[in-house]
C-alpha positions in Angstrom: -6.3 27.8 -0.6 -7.6 24.3 -0.7 -7.9 24.4 -4.5 -4.3 25.7 -4.8 -2.9 23.0 -2.5 -4.8 20.3 -4.4 -3.6 21.6 -7.7 0.0 21.6 -6.5 -0.3 18.1 -5.1 -1.9 16.9 -8.3 0.9 18.4 -10.5 3.6 17.2 -8.1 2.4 13.6 -8.0 0.9 13.4 -11.5 3.7 11.2 -12.9 3.0 8.6 -10.1 -0.8 8.8 -10.3 -1.2 8.7 -14.0 -0.8 4.9 -14.5 -3.3 4.3 -11.6 -5.8 6.8 -13.1 -5.6 5.2 -16.5 -6.0 1.7 -15.1 -9.0 2.8 -13.0 -10.7 4.4 -16.0 -10.5 1.3 -18.1 -13.7 0.2 -16.3 -15.7 2.7 -18.4 -15.6 0.3 -21.4 -17.8 -2.1 -19.3 -20.4 0.5 -18.2 -22.8 0.2 -21.2 -22.9 -3.6 -21.2 -23.3 -3.8 -17.4 -25.9 -1.0 -17.4 -27.9 -2.8 -20.1 -28.4 -5.8 -17.9 -29.9 -3.7 -15.1 -33.7 -3.8 -14.7 -34.0 -0.3 -13.2 -32.0 2.0 -15.5 -32.6 5.0 -13.3 -30.3 3.5 -10.6 -27.3 3.2 -12.9 -25.7 6.4 -11.9 -26.2 5.8 -8.2 -24.9 2.3 -8.3 -21.8 3.1 -10.3 -21.2 6.2 -8.2 -21.3 4.1 -5.0 -19.1 1.5 -6.6 -16.5 4.1 -7.6 -16.6 5.7 -4.1 -16.2 2.3 -2.4 -13.3 1.3 -4.6 -11.6 4.6 -4.2 -12.0 4.4 -0.4 -10.7 0.8 -0.4 -7.7 1.6 -2.6 -6.9 4.7 -0.5 -7.1 2.7 2.7 -4.9 0.0 1.4 -2.4 2.5 0.1 -2.3 4.5 3.3 -1.9 1.4 5.5 0.7 0.0 3.2 2.8 3.2 3.2 2.4 3.5 7.0 3.3 -0.1 7.7 6.2 -0.7 5.2 7.6 2.8 5.3 10.2 3.7 2.7 10.8 0.1 1.7 7.6 -0.2 -0.3 8.0 -2.1 -3.6 6.1 -0.7 -6.6 4.1 -4.0 -6.7 2.8 -3.7 -3.2 1.9 -7.4 -2.8 5.6 -8.3 -2.8 6.0 -6.5 0.5 4.0 -9.3 2.2 6.4 -12.1 1.2 8.2 -12.0 4.6 5.0 -11.5 6.6 5.0 -13.5 9.8 2.3 -11.8 11.9 4.6 -11.5 15.0 4.9 -15.3 15.2 7.9 -17.6 14.5 11.6 -17.3 14.8 14.1 -15.6 12.5 17.0 -17.9 11.6 19.9 -17.6 9.3 19.9 -20.2 6.5 23.1 -20.0 4.4 23.1 -16.4 3.3 19.4 -15.6 3.9 17.4 -14.8 7.0 14.3 -17.1 7.1 11.2 -17.1 9.3 10.4 -20.5 10.8 7.5 -21.8 12.9 5.2 -19.1 11.5 1.6 -19.5 12.6 -0.8 -21.0 10.0 -3.0 -17.9 10.0 0.0 -15.7 9.2 1.0 -18.0 6.3 -2.5 -17.8 4.9 -2.5 -14.0 5.1 0.9 -13.9 3.4 -0.2 -16.3 0.6 -3.4 -14.4 0.0 -1.7 -11.0 -0.1 1.1 -12.1 -2.4 -1.3 -14.0 -4.8 -4.1 -11.4 -4.8 -3.1 -9.6 -8.0 -3.3 -12.9 -9.9 -6.7 -13.7 -8.3 -8.0 -10.2 -9.1 -7.1 -10.5 -12.8 -8.7 -13.9 -13.0 -11.9 -12.7 -11.3 -12.1 -9.7 -13.8 -11.9 -12.0 -16.8 -15.7 -12.7 -17.0 -16.5 -9.0 -17.0 -14.0 -8.3 -19.8 -15.2 -11.3 -21.8 -18.8 -10.1 -21.4 -17.9 -6.6 -22.6 -15.9 -8.0 -25.6 -18.8 -10.3 -26.5 -21.2 -7.5 -26.5 -18.9 -5.4 -28.6 -18.4 -8.1 -31.2 -22.1 -8.9 -31.5 
């Protein structure tokens, strides 16, 4: 029964999962270059296995918490959901035609800025790995 349920869920949500699956599998291009730098080659499978498991767990946790917290109003780019985050601090005022949060705590503004800018930071941090892989491919 479990296999049948998982197959049904996979087929039902395949169109939504496919872009995420393709993006997550792009890492495979870096495996040979990264594994080449490891001293103990016998540990490659274990290290990459733990890495995939940890990333899968982290992404699942973020997805579940985001869906639970934001409900039906989740944007496709999840970081945009955090643009009005105030952490339960501040006051909601009407400014012209918009509602604006004022007097928001510094820690809540830091969380908001981090969450909204995280995709850009993530792409920048991945650049060295992609540059390394490209350099190894060209040489």
